[in-house]
Backbone as a printed PyTorch tensor [residue, N CA C, xyz], in Angstrom:
tensor([[[-77.7190, -88.6790,  15.0860],
         [-78.2560, -87.6710,  15.7860],
         [-79.8150, -87.8900,  16.1180]],

        [[-80.2570, -87.3860,  17.1010],
         [-81.7430, -87.7690,  17.2500],
         [-82.5630, -86.2310,  17.1590]],

        [[-83.8250, -86.1730,  17.2930],
         [-84.5000, -84.9710,  17.3660],
         [-84.7910, -84.2020,  18.6080]],

        [[-84.0100, -84.5760,  19.5830],
         [-84.1890, -83.7400,  20.7810],
         [-83.6600, -82.4490,  20.7280]],

        [[-84.3770, -81.4050,  21.3680],
         [-83.8260, -80.1140,  21.3830],
         [-82.4550, -79.9460,  22.0970]],

        [[-81.5890, -79.0150,  21.5710],
         [-80.2150, -78.9130,  22.1420],
         [-80.1690, -77.3890,  22.2910]],

        [[-79.8330, -76.9350,  23.6500],
         [-79.9330, -75.4420,  23.8970],
         [-78.6240, -75.2750,  24.6650]],

        [[-77.8320, -74.1600,  24.4050],
         [-76.8300, -73.6450,  25.0440],
         [-77.3350, -72.7080,  26.1680]],

        [[-76.3890, -72.6270,  27.3340],
         [-76.8380, -71.7130,  28.4870],
         [-75.6350, -71.5540,  29.3610]],

        [[-75.8850, -70.8110,  30.3860],
         [-74.7960, -70.5860,  31.2680],
         [-75.1080, -70.9580,  32.5750]],

        [[-74.4130, -71.7470,  33.4420],
         [-74.7730, -72.4520,  34.7350],
         [-74.7850, -71.1460,  35.7670]],

        [[-75.7480, -71.0440,  36.5400],
         [-75.9440, -69.9260,  37.5340],
         [-75.8860, -70.5190,  39.0240]],

        [[-76.2690, -71.7720,  38.9350],
         [-76.1190, -72.4410,  40.4240],
         [-75.8900, -73.8320,  40.2800]],

        [[-75.1030, -74.1730,  41.1310],
         [-74.7630, -75.7750,  41.2370],
         [-74.7190, -76.2560,  42.7590]],

        [[-75.5200, -75.7090,  43.4910],
         [-75.7270, -75.9450,  44.8160],
         [-76.2950, -77.2130,  45.2580]],

        [[-77.1040, -77.7570,  44.3180],
         [-77.8490, -79.1150,  44.4250],
         [-76.9380, -80.3030,  44.0220]],

        [[-77.2430, -81.4430,  44.4300],
         [-76.5250, -82.5900,  44.3050],
         [-76.9990, -83.1400,  42.8200]],

        [[-76.0010, -83.1970,  41.9540],
         [-76.1520, -83.5380,  40.4200],
         [-77.1520, -82.8190,  39.7350]],

        [[-77.3800, -81.4700,  40.1700],
         [-78.3120, -80.6790,  39.5380],
         [-77.7570, -79.2920,  39.3940]],

        [[-77.8410, -78.5950,  38.2450],
         [-77.4110, -77.4100,  37.8360],
         [-78.6640, -76.5490,  37.4600]],

        [[-78.5920, -75.2320,  37.6630],
         [-79.6680, -74.3220,  37.0690],
         [-79.0140, -73.6450,  35.9780]],

        [[-79.6170, -73.7810,  34.8620],
         [-78.8790, -73.1430,  33.5350],
         [-79.7740, -72.0030,  33.1890]],

        [[-79.2750, -70.9340,  32.9540],
         [-80.0060, -69.6580,  32.3290],
         [-79.7610, -69.5320,  30.8210]],

        [[-80.9970, -69.6840,  30.0990],
         [-80.8590, -69.6400,  28.6710],
         [-81.4460, -68.1450,  28.0320]],

        [[-80.5900, -67.5650,  27.4340],
         [-80.7250, -66.2770,  26.8930],
         [-81.2980, -66.2730,  25.5350]],

        [[-82.3970, -65.5250,  25.0900],
         [-82.8090, -65.2860,  23.8380],
         [-83.1650, -63.8960,  23.4460]],

        [[-82.5980, -63.4450,  22.4080],
         [-82.7310, -62.0630,  21.9370],
         [-83.4430, -62.2020,  20.5840]],

        [[-84.4910, -61.3590,  20.4240],
         [-85.2150, -61.3130,  19.0240],
         [-85.8060, -59.9320,  18.9750]],

        [[-86.2080, -59.6170,  17.7700],
         [-86.8590, -58.2520,  17.4970],
         [-88.4050, -58.4780,  17.7010]],

        [[-89.0250, -57.5430,  18.3390],
         [-90.4540, -57.6020,  18.3710],
         [-91.1260, -57.3020,  17.1040]],

        [[-92.0750, -58.2990,  16.6640],
         [-92.7360, -58.2380,  15.4040],
         [-93.3670, -56.9580,  15.0890]],

        [[-94.0450, -56.2690,  16.0420],
         [-94.8070, -55.0700,  15.7660],
         [-94.0530, -53.7370,  16.1250]],

        [[-93.2630, -53.7390,  17.1330],
         [-92.5690, -52.4540,  17.5900],
         [-91.2330, -52.5770,  17.0350]],

        [[-90.6150, -53.5860,  16.6550],
         [-89.1360, -53.5540,  16.1390],
         [-88.2940, -53.3480,  17.1770]],

        [[-88.4050, -53.4640,  18.4080],
         [-87.5860, -53.1650,  19.3930],
         [-86.9080, -54.6270,  19.7870]],

        [[-85.6600, -54.4860,  20.1410],
         [-84.9970, -55.7000,  20.6540],
         [-85.3960, -56.1440,  21.9950]],

        [[-85.5640, -57.5240,  22.0180],
         [-86.1570, -57.9170,  23.3990],
         [-85.3630, -59.0260,  23.7770]],

        [[-84.9080, -58.9580,  25.0340],
         [-83.9010, -59.8560,  25.6560],
         [-84.7900, -60.6360,  26.7550]],

        [[-84.9460, -62.0540,  26.4680],
         [-85.6240, -62.8320,  27.5460],
         [-84.6530, -63.7750,  28.0150]],

        [[-84.7780, -64.1810,  29.2960],
         [-84.0570, -65.4650,  29.9250],
         [-84.9610, -66.3110,  30.5700]],

        [[-84.6450, -67.6080,  30.6050],
         [-85.4210, -68.5420,  31.1280],
         [-84.2560, -69.3090,  32.1000]],

        [[-84.7130, -69.7780,  33.0600],
         [-83.9060, -70.7120,  34.0080],
         [-84.5530, -72.0010,  34.1960]],

        [[-83.6550, -73.1140,  33.8580],
         [-84.1450, -74.3840,  33.8090],
         [-83.2000, -75.3740,  34.7940]],

        [[-83.8010, -76.2490,  35.3050],
         [-82.9720, -77.3060,  36.0740],
         [-82.3600, -78.3640,  35.3580]],

        [[-81.1230, -78.6910,  35.2720],
         [-80.6540, -79.8320,  34.4330],
         [-79.8390, -80.7070,  35.2670]],

        [[-79.8880, -81.8740,  34.7580],
         [-79.2060, -83.0670,  35.4270],
         [-77.8240, -83.1130,  35.2530]],

        [[-76.8870, -83.0270,  35.9940],
         [-75.2990, -82.6740,  35.8650],
         [-74.5790, -84.0320,  36.3170]],

        [[-73.9980, -84.7770,  35.3800],
         [-73.1590, -85.7760,  35.7260],
         [-71.5980, -85.5350,  35.5370]],

        [[-71.3650, -84.2650,  34.7750],
         [-69.9810, -83.7590,  34.3940],
         [-69.3650, -82.9150,  35.4710]],

        [[-70.0100, -82.4350,  36.3490],
         [-69.4860, -81.5930,  37.4640],
         [-69.1630, -80.0260,  37.0520]],

        [[-70.3060, -79.5300,  36.5000],
         [-70.3550, -77.9520,  36.0990],
         [-69.9650, -77.2730,  37.3270]],

        [[-69.4120, -76.1140,  36.9440],
         [-69.2490, -74.9390,  37.7890],
         [-69.9850, -73.7490,  37.4780]],

        [[-70.0150, -72.7780,  38.3370],
         [-70.9610, -71.5230,  37.9920],
         [-70.2200, -70.7620,  36.9480]],

        [[-70.8040, -70.3470,  35.9350],
         [-70.2680, -69.5570,  34.9660],
         [-69.8470, -70.3710,  33.7580]],

        [[-69.9790, -71.6900,  33.7600],
         [-69.6520, -72.5090,  32.6310],
         [-70.6470, -72.5150,  31.4940]],

        [[-70.3090, -72.4840,  30.2800],
         [-71.1970, -72.4990,  29.1610],
         [-71.3920, -73.9260,  28.8250]],

        [[-72.6660, -74.2790,  28.7220],
         [-73.0830, -75.7470,  28.5730],
         [-73.9920, -76.0170,  27.4970]],

        [[-74.1080, -77.3110,  27.1400],
         [-75.3000, -77.6040,  26.0520],
         [-75.9590, -78.5690,  26.7740]],

        [[-77.3140, -78.3210,  26.8240],
         [-78.2630, -79.2490,  27.5850],
         [-79.1250, -79.8050,  26.4750]],

        [[-79.6140, -81.0900,  26.6570],
         [-80.6640, -81.7310,  25.7810],
         [-81.7090, -82.1320,  26.5260]],

        [[-82.8810, -81.9700,  25.9570],
         [-84.0320, -82.5290,  26.6190],
         [-84.2250, -84.0160,  26.9030]],

        [[-84.8000, -84.3350,  27.9550],
         [-84.9720, -85.7470,  28.3080],
         [-86.0800, -86.1440,  28.7860]],

        [[-86.2590, -87.4590,  29.1350],
         [-87.4510, -87.7950,  29.9860],
         [-87.5440, -86.9670,  31.3160]],

        [[-88.6910, -86.7530,  31.9820],
         [-88.6030, -86.2480,  33.2950],
         [-87.9210, -87.1920,  34.2140]],

        [[-86.9470, -86.4230,  34.8420],
         [-86.1070, -87.0100,  35.9450],
         [-86.6150, -86.9730,  37.4190]],

        [[-87.1340, -85.6720,  37.6020],
         [-87.7700, -85.1980,  38.7880],
         [-88.8430, -84.2750,  38.6180]],

        [[-89.5570, -83.6660,  39.5170],
         [-90.6630, -82.7210,  39.3340],
         [-90.2390, -81.5530,  38.3770]],

        [[-88.9680, -81.0420,  38.6060],
         [-88.5180, -79.8840,  37.8720],
         [-87.3920, -80.1660,  36.8320]],

        [[-86.9140, -81.3370,  36.8020],
         [-85.7110, -81.6200,  35.8940],
         [-86.2450, -82.3330,  34.7020]],

        [[-85.8940, -81.5440,  33.4560],
         [-86.4560, -82.2770,  32.1970],
         [-85.2040, -82.1850,  31.0900]],

        [[-84.1230, -81.7070,  31.7240],
         [-82.9600, -81.5460,  30.6970],
         [-81.7970, -82.1360,  31.4260]],

        [[-80.7780, -82.5350,  30.5460],
         [-79.4910, -83.2060,  30.8660],
         [-78.3680, -82.3680,  30.3320]],

        [[-77.2270, -82.0960,  31.0880],
         [-76.1070, -81.4630,  30.6160],
         [-75.4080, -82.4260,  29.6390]],

        [[-75.2910, -82.1900,  28.4540],
         [-74.7080, -83.1010,  27.3740],
         [-73.1920, -82.8360,  27.2670]],

        [[-72.7300, -81.5130,  27.3110],
         [-71.3490, -81.0780,  27.1380],
         [-71.1840, -79.8320,  27.8410]],

        [[-69.8550, -79.6480,  28.2130],
         [-69.3600, -78.2470,  28.6290],
         [-68.6870, -77.6200,  27.5890]],

        [[-69.3110, -76.5130,  27.0530],
         [-68.7010, -75.8340,  25.7470],
         [-67.4850, -75.0580,  26.2390]],

        [[-67.4530, -74.2540,  27.3090],
         [-66.4510, -73.4620,  27.6920],
         [-66.4090, -73.2490,  29.3170]],

        [[-65.4280, -73.5750,  29.8960],
         [-65.2200, -73.5720,  31.3250],
         [-64.9370, -72.1310,  31.8100]],

        [[-65.3170, -71.8470,  33.1050],
         [-65.2030, -70.4640,  33.7350],
         [-64.1810, -70.7560,  34.6250]],

        [[-63.2450, -69.7140,  34.4400],
         [-62.0870, -69.8190,  35.5320],
         [-62.3860, -68.6780,  36.4580]],

        [[-62.7290, -69.2490,  37.6860],
         [-63.0920, -68.1780,  38.7200],
         [-61.9140, -68.0020,  39.8070]],

        [[-61.7570, -66.7910,  40.2560],
         [-60.7780, -66.5780,  41.1720],
         [-61.6660, -65.9980,  42.3470]],

        [[-60.9080, -65.5770,  43.4240],
         [-61.5220, -65.1610,  44.5870],
         [-62.5270, -63.8500,  44.3820]],

        [[-63.6770, -63.8760,  44.9500],
         [-64.6160, -62.7520,  44.7030],
         [-64.0650, -61.4860,  45.1830]],

        [[-64.5390, -60.5370,  44.3420],
         [-64.0740, -59.1640,  44.7300],
         [-64.4580, -58.6560,  45.8730]],

        [[-65.6310, -58.8340,  46.4030],
         [-66.0290, -58.4940,  47.7490],
         [-65.3610, -59.1540,  48.8590]],

        [[-64.6020, -60.3260,  48.6570],
         [-63.7730, -61.0060,  49.7230],
         [-62.5630, -60.3460,  49.8160]],

        [[-61.8890, -59.8750,  48.6730],
         [-60.6810, -59.0480,  48.7700],
         [-60.7950, -57.8760,  49.2710]],

        [[-61.8650, -57.1190,  49.0330],
         [-61.9800, -55.7010,  49.5230],
         [-62.1480, -55.8570,  51.0250]],

        [[-62.9050, -56.7470,  51.5300],
         [-63.1080, -56.9480,  53.0210],
         [-61.6020, -57.1540,  53.7950]],

        [[-61.1270, -58.2350,  53.0330],
         [-59.7430, -58.5280,  53.6880],
         [-58.6310, -57.3620,  53.6650]],

        [[-58.7150, -56.6050,  52.6400],
         [-57.6180, -55.5290,  52.6090],
         [-58.0860, -54.3030,  53.1480]],

        [[-59.3470, -54.0450,  53.5990],
         [-59.7800, -52.8100,  54.1560],
         [-59.0970, -52.7020,  55.6010]],

        [[-58.7430, -51.5190,  56.0130],
         [-58.1230, -51.2750,  57.0500],
         [-59.2260, -51.4140,  58.3890]],

        [[-58.7810, -51.7650,  59.5300],
         [-59.7840, -51.8430,  60.5580],
         [-59.9040, -50.6180,  61.3710]],

        [[-61.1840, -50.2690,  61.5220],
         [-61.4430, -48.9660,  62.3880],
         [-61.6800, -49.3900,  63.6990]],

        [[-60.9810, -48.7110,  64.7030],
         [-61.1780, -49.1130,  66.0230],
         [-62.6190, -48.3530,  66.4520]],

        [[-63.5870, -49.2040,  67.2070],
         [-64.5750, -48.8260,  67.5100],
         [-64.5760, -48.0600,  68.9360]],

        [[-65.3420, -47.1070,  69.0590],
         [-65.1170, -46.4210,  70.4420],
         [-65.6340, -47.1580,  71.6320]],

        [[-64.9140, -47.0890,  72.6660],
         [-65.4070, -47.9740,  73.8560],
         [-66.5610, -47.4610,  74.3430]],

        [[-67.5580, -48.3740,  74.5840],
         [-68.8950, -48.0860,  74.9710],
         [-69.1300, -48.6200,  76.2760]],

        [[-68.0780, -48.7310,  77.2380],
         [-68.0750, -49.3870,  78.5600],
         [-68.8180, -48.5480,  79.4860]],

        [[-68.3340, -48.5380,  80.7290],
         [-69.1190, -47.7730,  81.6500],
         [-68.4680, -46.4480,  81.5140]],

        [[-69.3840, -45.4690,  81.8780],
         [-68.9680, -43.8570,  81.7400],
         [-67.7490, -43.6200,  82.8730]],

        [[-67.0010, -42.8710,  82.3190],
         [-65.7980, -42.6100,  83.2450],
         [-66.1290, -41.4130,  84.0670]],

        [[-65.8970, -41.5730,  85.5030],
         [-66.2120, -40.4450,  86.4710],
         [-64.8010, -40.0880,  86.9500]],

        [[-64.5170, -38.7520,  86.7750],
         [-63.2770, -38.1910,  87.2740],
         [-63.4040, -37.9390,  88.6540]],

        [[-62.3890, -38.2330,  89.5850],
         [-62.3540, -38.1120,  91.0210],
         [-62.2090, -36.5950,  91.3330]],

        [[-62.9130, -36.0470,  92.1890],
         [-62.7690, -34.7160,  92.6230],
         [-61.9910, -34.5630,  93.8190]],

        [[-60.9560, -33.7250,  93.8580],
         [-60.0810, -33.6260,  95.1560],
         [-60.7980, -33.0220,  96.3310]]])
């Protein structure tokens, strides 16, 4: 094993080619106020494994690959099983409402 930092995080975006955005969450207690503080950081990581959004991954620091990438996905800890989005099913099952006809005004003929 080497001395490189290894961090676990959740994939939040995979829209780039061979690159994923990993969100790293950190929780600690403030030293003075003793309040629990939640911090998160988003880093870009090189992905050769084909990660999907929601996967929990372990990333390891590496040499600079591009301007923003300094991390590489080492392993996928837990895969996220995604189904259709909730918003898509709501729109598909919603009944269609007929819009009022906004055509030319109707003029009744007078006898």
